[in-house]
C-alpha positions in Angstrom: -112.6 -42.0 -9.3 -112.9 -39.1 -6.8 -113.7 -35.8 -8.4 -114.0 -32.6 -6.4 -114.7 -29.0 -7.7 -113.5 -26.1 -5.6 -114.7 -22.6 -6.4 -111.6 -21.0 -5.0 -110.0 -18.9 -7.8 -106.3 -19.7 -8.1 -103.4 -18.4 -10.1 -102.1 -21.4 -12.0 -98.5 -20.3 -12.1 -98.4 -19.3 -8.4 -100.2 -22.6 -7.5 -97.6 -24.6 -9.5 -94.8 -22.7 -7.7 -96.3 -23.6 -4.3 -96.7 -27.2 -5.3 -93.1 -27.4 -6.4 -91.5 -25.5 -3.6 -88.5 -27.5 -2.3 -89.5 -30.5 -4.5 -88.3 -32.1 -7.7 -90.4 -30.7 -10.6 -90.7 -32.0 -14.2 -92.3 -29.3 -16.4 -93.8 -30.8 -19.6 -93.7 -28.5 -22.6 -92.4 -25.5 -20.7 -89.5 -24.5 -22.9 -91.4 -21.4 -24.1 -91.6 -20.1 -20.5 -87.8 -19.8 -20.4 -88.0 -17.4 -23.4 -90.1 -14.8 -21.5 -88.4 -11.7 -20.2 -88.0 -12.0 -16.4 -89.2 -8.4 -16.2 -92.5 -9.4 -17.7 -95.1 -10.4 -15.1 -95.5 -13.9 -16.6 -91.8 -14.4 -16.9 -91.2 -13.2 -13.3 -94.0 -15.3 -11.9 -92.9 -18.4 -13.8 -89.3 -18.1 -12.6 -90.6 -18.7 -9.1 -91.4 -22.3 -10.2 -87.9 -22.8 -11.4 -86.1 -21.1 -8.5 -88.3 -22.6 -5.8 -87.9 -26.2 -6.8 -85.1 -28.3 -5.3 -84.5 -29.7 -8.8 -86.2 -28.5 -12.0 -86.2 -30.2 -15.5 -88.1 -29.7 -18.7 -89.5 -32.3 -21.1 -90.2 -30.8 -24.5 -90.5 -31.6 -28.2 -87.4 -29.6 -29.3 -83.8 -30.0 -28.1 -83.3 -26.4 -27.0 -81.3 -24.8 -24.2 -82.8 -25.8 -20.9 -84.5 -28.9 -22.1 -83.1 -32.1 -20.6 -85.6 -34.6 -21.9 -86.7 -34.5 -25.5 -89.7 -36.2 -27.1 -92.7 -35.6 -29.3 -95.8 -36.5 -27.4 -97.8 -36.9 -30.6 -95.8 -40.2 -31.2 -95.6 -43.5 -29.4 -91.8 -43.0 -29.2 -92.3 -39.6 -27.5 -94.6 -41.0 -24.9 -92.2 -43.8 -24.2 -89.5 -41.1 -23.8 -91.8 -39.4 -21.3 -92.0 -42.6 -19.3 -88.3 -42.9 -19.4 -87.8 -39.3 -18.2 -90.3 -39.9 -15.3 -88.4 -43.0 -14.2 -85.0 -41.4 -14.5 -85.9 -38.0 -12.9 -88.5 -39.4 -10.4 -90.3 -36.0 -9.9 -92.3 -35.2 -6.9 -94.4 -32.8 -9.0 -95.4 -33.0 -12.7 -96.6 -29.9 -14.5 -98.6 -30.1 -17.7 -99.9 -26.6 -18.2 -101.6 -25.5 -21.4 -100.2 -28.4 -23.4 -102.9 -31.0 -23.9 -105.0 -28.8 -26.2 -102.1 -28.7 -28.7 -101.7 -32.5 -29.0 -103.3 -34.9 -31.4 -103.3 -37.7 -28.8 -103.9 -36.1 -25.4 -105.7 -39.1 -23.9 -102.7 -41.3 -24.6 -100.5 -38.8 -22.8 -102.8 -38.6 -19.8 -102.9 -42.4 -19.7 -99.1 -42.4 -19.6 -99.1 -40.0 -16.7 -101.8 -42.0 -14.9 -99.7 -45.1 -15.3 -96.8 -43.3 -13.6 -99.0 -41.9 -10.8 -100.3 -45.4 -10.0 -96.8 -46.7 -9.6 -95.6 -43.6 -7.7 -98.5 -42.6 -5.4 -96.5 -39.7 -3.8 -96.2 -37.9 -7.1 -98.5 -34.9 -7.8 -99.7 -33.9 -11.2 -101.1 -30.4 -12.1 -102.8 -30.1 -15.4 -104.4 -26.9 -16.8 -106.6 -26.3 -19.9 -107.8 -23.1 -21.4 -111.4 -22.1 -20.9 -113.4 -21.5 -24.0 -116.2 -20.2 -21.9 -114.3 -16.9 -21.5 -115.4 -14.6 -24.4 -112.3 -12.4 -24.1 -110.0 -15.3 -24.9 -112.2 -16.3 -27.8 -112.3 -12.6 -29.1 -108.5 -12.5 -28.9 -108.4 -15.7 -30.9 -106.0 -17.3 -28.4 -107.6 -20.7 -29.1 -106.9 -20.8 -32.9 -104.3 -23.6 -32.7 -106.2 -25.7 -30.1 -107.7 -29.1 -31.0 -110.5 -29.0 -28.5 -112.8 -26.3 -27.2 -112.8 -26.6 -23.4 -115.9 -25.4 -21.6 -116.1 -26.5 -17.9 -118.0 -29.7 -18.4 -116.0 -30.7 -21.5 -112.7 -30.0 -19.6 -113.9 -32.2 -16.7 -114.9 -35.1 -19.0 -111.7 -34.7 -21.0 -109.6 -35.4 -18.0 -111.7 -37.9 -16.1 -112.4 -40.1 -19.1 -108.7 -40.7 -19.5 -106.6 -42.9 -17.3 -106.4 -40.0 -14.9 -110.1 -40.8 -14.0 -108.8 -43.6 -11.8 -107.1 -41.0 -9.6 -108.2 -38.4 -7.1 -108.9 -35.1 -8.9 -109.5 -31.6 -7.6 -110.7 -29.1 -10.2 -110.0 -25.3 -9.8 -110.9 -22.2 -11.8 -107.7 -20.3 -12.6 -106.9 -16.6 -13.4 -103.6 -15.0 -14.3 -103.3 -13.1 -11.0 -99.7 -12.0 -11.9 -101.4 -9.4 -14.1 -102.5 -6.5 -11.8 -105.7 -6.0 -13.9 -106.8 -9.6 -13.8 -109.9 -8.8 -11.8 -111.0 -6.4 -14.5 -110.9 -9.2 -17.1 -112.6 -11.5 -14.7 -115.5 -9.1 -14.2 -115.7 -8.3 -17.9 -115.9 -12.0 -18.7 -118.8 -12.5 -16.3 -116.8 -14.5 -13.8 -115.3 -16.9 -16.4 -111.8 -18.1 -15.5 -109.0 -18.1 -18.0 -108.1 -21.8 -17.3 -109.3 -24.9 -15.7 -106.8 -26.5 -13.3 -106.7 -30.2 -12.2 -104.7 -31.4 -9.3 -104.3 -35.1 -9.6 -103.0 -37.7 -7.2 -103.2 -41.4 -7.0 -106.0 -42.8 -4.8 
């Protein structure tokens, strides 16, 4: 395992858009993003991921409009469907943003993705997790439906102790820079990011 921490503060959505620019992107669990108004800062920013990719597809639990690959990642069948989607679509970039904290079997999903990365070393995976070290997020109760509380060290162990730990991982602090007032929240939270980002590639 190679683990590197970079203190550079990134916008997770902008970073994902840059990763996927001109490339094939599989976005896991992103159907909710399509429901956002494109005039909203989040919706407008997220659309750059979609429009910038050479090809963009979604893997999600529910068969809704815009979802090509359907599977419940809390089941072995769903994880097998994810492997099938990865083989069929053969993405250059896999996005797994703010999803693992909602799953009952997150390590199994990371193991599935690690298996794919080892077989497809040119593929890049970008994972993000919420930061429970940010008191503002806790105060807003945005973590109420999460299965794990992710402080920095916990988030790092969570990812590296899965099959992804066999890969090269770069960890970033993330803020929602698409909100003009992001720096105010960052200061009020004593320099705590909103999310932890992990860029994962095969060794």
